C-alpha positions in Angstrom: -37.1 -15.5 -7.6 -37.2 -18.7 -5.5 -40.0 -17.5 -3.2 -42.4 -16.3 -5.9 -44.1 -19.7 -6.7 -44.8 -20.3 -3.0 -46.2 -16.8 -2.5 -48.3 -17.3 -5.6 -49.7 -20.6 -4.1 -50.5 -18.8 -0.9 -52.4 -16.1 -2.7 -54.2 -18.6 -4.8 -55.5 -20.4 -1.8 -56.1 -17.3 0.3 -53.7 -18.2 3.1 -50.7 -16.6 4.8 -47.1 -17.6 4.2 -44.1 -17.8 6.5 -40.9 -16.6 4.7 -37.7 -18.0 6.3 -34.5 -16.0 6.2 -31.6 -17.8 4.5 -29.7 -17.9 7.8 -29.9 -21.6 8.9 -26.1 -21.7 8.8 -25.4 -18.1 9.5 -24.1 -18.7 13.0 -20.6 -18.3 14.5 -19.0 -21.7 13.8 -20.3 -22.1 10.2 -19.5 -18.4 9.5 -15.9 -18.9 10.6 -15.5 -21.9 8.3 -16.4 -19.6 5.4 -14.1 -16.8 6.5 -16.8 -14.5 7.9 -15.8 -12.0 10.6 -18.4 -11.3 13.3 -19.3 -8.0 11.6 -19.7 -9.7 8.2 -21.9 -12.5 9.7 -24.0 -9.8 11.4 -24.4 -8.1 8.1 -25.4 -11.3 6.3 -28.1 -12.0 8.9 -29.4 -8.5 8.5 -29.4 -8.7 4.7 -31.5 -11.9 4.9 -34.1 -10.1 7.0 -34.1 -7.2 4.6 -34.7 -9.5 1.6 -37.7 -11.1 3.3 -39.1 -7.7 4.2 -38.7 -6.6 0.5 -40.8 -9.7 -0.4 -43.5 -8.7 2.1 -43.6 -5.2 0.7 -44.0 -6.4 -2.8 -46.4 -9.3 -2.3 -48.4 -9.0 0.9 -52.1 -8.3 0.7 -55.1 -8.6 3.0 -55.7 -12.2 2.0 -52.0 -13.3 2.2 -50.2 -11.9 5.3 -46.5 -12.6 5.2 -44.5 -13.5 8.4 -40.7 -13.0 8.3 -39.1 -15.8 10.3 -35.5 -15.6 11.4 -34.2 -19.2 10.8 -31.8 -20.6 13.4 -29.9 -23.8 12.6 -28.2 -26.2 14.9 -24.6 -25.5 15.9 -23.6 -28.9 14.7 -24.8 -31.4 12.2 -28.6 -31.3 11.5 -28.7 -35.1 11.2 -26.5 -36.2 14.1 -26.6 -35.2 17.8 -22.8 -35.6 18.4 -21.2 -32.9 20.5 -24.0 -31.5 22.6 -24.2 -28.3 24.6 -25.9 -27.7 27.9 -28.9 -25.4 27.8 -26.8 -22.5 29.2 -24.1 -23.0 26.5 -26.7 -23.1 23.8 -28.3 -19.9 25.0 -25.0 -18.1 25.0 -24.0 -19.5 21.6 -27.2 -18.6 19.8 -27.9 -15.3 21.5 -25.9 -13.1 19.1 -27.7 -14.4 16.0 -31.1 -14.2 17.6 -30.5 -10.7 18.8 -29.3 -9.6 15.4 -32.4 -11.1 13.7 -34.7 -9.5 16.2 -33.0 -6.1 15.8 -33.2 -6.4 12.1 -36.9 -6.7 12.2 -37.8 -10.4 12.0 -41.3 -11.1 13.3 -40.2 -14.3 15.0 -37.3 -16.8 15.0 -37.4 -20.6 14.8 -34.8 -23.2 15.8 -35.0 -25.6 12.8 -33.8 -29.2 12.6 -33.0 -29.4 16.3 -31.5 -32.8 17.2 -31.6 -32.6 21.0 -33.6 -30.8 23.7 -30.9 -28.8 25.4 -30.0 -26.8 22.4 -33.7 -26.1 21.8 -34.0 -24.9 25.5 -31.1 -22.5 24.9 -32.6 -21.1 21.8 -36.0 -20.4 23.5 -34.3 -18.7 26.4 -32.1 -16.6 24.1 -35.2 -15.5 22.1 -37.1 -14.7 25.3 -34.2 -12.5 26.4 -34.3 -10.8 23.0 -38.0 -10.2 23.2 -39.0 -12.1 20.1 -41.4 -15.0 19.6 -39.8 -18.3 19.0 -40.8 -21.7 17.6 -38.8 -25.0 17.9 -38.7 -27.6 15.1 -37.3 -31.0 15.9 -36.2 -33.5 13.4 -36.7 -37.3 14.0 -35.3 -40.5 12.7 -37.3 -43.2 11.0 -38.4 -44.5 14.5 -39.9 -41.1 15.4 -37.2 -40.3 17.9 -34.8 -37.4 17.8 -31.2 -38.1 16.6 -30.3 -38.0 20.3 -32.5 -41.0 20.9 -35.0 -39.0 23.0 -38.7 -39.4 22.2 -40.3 -36.5 20.5 -42.9 -35.9 23.1 -40.3 -36.1 25.9 -38.2 -33.4 24.2 -41.2 -31.1 23.8 -42.2 -31.6 27.4 -38.6 -30.9 28.5 -38.3 -27.7 26.6 -41.7 -26.5 27.9 -40.7 -27.4 31.5 -37.3 -25.7 31.3 -38.6 -22.5 29.7 -42.0 -21.9 31.3 -43.7 -22.8 28.0 -42.1 -19.8 26.4 -42.0 -21.3 22.9 -44.9 -20.1 20.8 -45.2 -23.6 19.3 -43.3 -26.6 18.1 -42.8 -28.2 14.7 -41.4 -31.3 13.0 -39.2 -31.0 10.0 -36.7 -32.9 7.9 -38.5 -36.2 8.2 -41.1 -38.0 6.1 -44.6 -38.5 7.7 -44.0 -42.3 7.7 -41.2 -41.6 10.2 -43.4 -39.8 12.8 -47.1 -40.4 12.2 -47.2 -43.3 14.6 -46.0 -41.2 17.5 -48.9 -38.7 17.0 -51.7 -41.3 16.9 -52.3 -41.6 20.6 -53.2 -38.0 21.0 -50.9 -37.3 24.0 -51.2 -33.8 25.5 -47.9 -32.7 24.0 -49.3 -33.2 20.5 -51.4 -30.0 21.1 -48.1 -28.0 21.2 -47.3 -28.8 17.6 -48.1 -25.9 15.4 -46.2 -26.8 12.2 -45.1 -29.6 9.9 -42.3 -29.4 7.2 -41.7 -32.9 6.0 -39.2 -34.3 3.6 -40.2 -35.6 0.2 -38.2 -38.7 0.6 -38.9 -41.7 2.9 -35.1 -42.3 3.2 -33.4 -42.0 6.6 -31.0 -39.2 7.4 -28.0 -41.5 6.9 -29.3 -42.5 3.4 -30.0 -38.9 2.4 -26.5 -37.9 3.5 -25.0 -40.5 1.2 -27.3 -39.8 -1.7 -25.8 -38.3 -4.9 -29.2 -37.4 -6.4 -32.1 -35.5 -4.9 -35.0 -37.8 -4.0 -38.2 -35.9 -5.0 -40.5 -38.6 -3.6 -44.2 -38.5 -4.6 -45.9 -35.0 -4.2 -49.4 -36.4 -4.4 -48.7 -39.1 -1.7 -47.0 -36.5 0.5 -50.0 -34.2 0.3 -52.4 -37.1 1.1 -50.3 -38.0 4.2 -50.6 -34.4 5.4 -54.3 -34.5 4.9 -54.6 -37.7 6.9 -52.5 -36.2 9.7 -54.8 -33.2 10.1 -57.3 -35.0 12.2 -54.6 -35.6 14.9 -53.1 -32.1 14.9 -55.7 -29.6 16.2 -53.3 -26.7 16.5 -51.1 -27.0 13.3 -51.5 -23.9 11.1 -48.1 -23.9 9.4 -47.5 -26.5 6.7 -44.7 -26.7 4.2 -41.8 -28.9 3.0 -38.2 -29.6 3.7 -35.6 -31.7 1.8 -36.5 -32.6 -1.7 -39.7 -30.6 -1.8 -40.6 -27.8 -4.3 -43.7 -25.9 -5.3 -45.4 -29.1 -6.6 -45.2 -30.7 -3.1 -46.4 -27.6 -1.4 -49.3 -27.3 -3.7 -50.3 -30.9 -3.0 -49.9 -30.3 0.8 -51.9 -27.1 0.8 -54.8 -28.6 -1.2 -54.9 -31.7 1.0 -54.7 -29.8 4.2 -57.3 -27.2 3.3 -59.6 -30.0 2.1 -59.2 -32.2 5.2 -61.6 -32.0 8.1 -60.1 -30.6 11.3 -60.6 -32.3 14.7 -63.4 -29.9 15.3 -65.2 -31.0 12.2 -64.5 -27.8 10.2 -62.5 -27.1 7.1 -60.0 -24.5 8.2 -57.1 -22.4 6.8 -53.5 -23.1 6.8 -50.3 -21.3 6.0 -48.3 -22.5 3.0 
């Protein structure tokens, strides 16, 4: 099974693991494109949570807790912030999927590959209404800004300001460390709100990846080393993993580098694979 190598890595290193449900595109618009009725879409989301819970039952132990995360994708393109919703529209749009994932038993939900702040605000509000913890993961372009053009720090601050800091934490995903490491270096207050990193294997831009005919696996060792170097700037990150182009080789390199790096407090800590 796809998840087994990652769970094995977590157990080997004595850390927990977050298992995402396969629901990044299980929302209304994308479901309709594939011919799913509302009931069928609801069932697909519930089945995804059930699979993750089966994995937890089979593999969780005291040293490797497993968190079931309901994955929420953007309404539109994960690389382009084209047609944008207001925060209220986004809350209404994502509410059904979030309520289903919460009712099905997910431990938390996460809005992943968010391209603009208003959609993230709506997801946080919908999760708050459903009574489930939520994380927001923004993607950035090669200049460290969101596809909308907004600075990453400004987007995080906007979401916090418009949701009373209701998000459990923020993450960065679907971008290589070389795209965003420079925006973390000044240690601005918003950096402390980052709790996770899920970088791409490739240094290519979103546009280049979109046009690629072959998967760019990048360099697992280099990616791991870049994670290790970032740890000194990220005091609250406890979830590390990969996005486009990564596999168990990249995650192993990331986990080993992160656990071997010195934290801002001068200690070697734990991380989730």
